[in-house]
C-alpha positions, 0 to 999 in steps of 0.5 A: 941140598941137605935131601942130596948129601944124604942120597949121597951118604946112604949110598956110600955107606951100602957100599963100603958093606957091601965091601966088607962083606965080599972082603969078609968072606974071602979072608977071614981077619981078627974083628979088632982088625975088621974094625981097625981098617974100618977105622983108618980108610973111613978116617982116610976118606973123610981127610981126601974129601976135607982136602978136595973141600978145601980148594974148591972155591965157591963165590961167598954169595952162596949158602955154604960158602964162608970165606971163598971156599966150601971148606975151611979148616983154617979159620 
């Protein structure tokens, strides 16, 4: 399971770098603006994943399932 998560994380990281390079070759932005946009988009992706994992239910017998959901930020 860990190797799958590493593969997905590296693939998404590579896609983000490719997207940034394509956007930066077309437009000029101040470096601080680029860092801010990257941080905001990362926060948005993290919140979207958190919300998605919040609604996916699982059986408590699985090792990653504790409260009937994959992620439960309330408990």
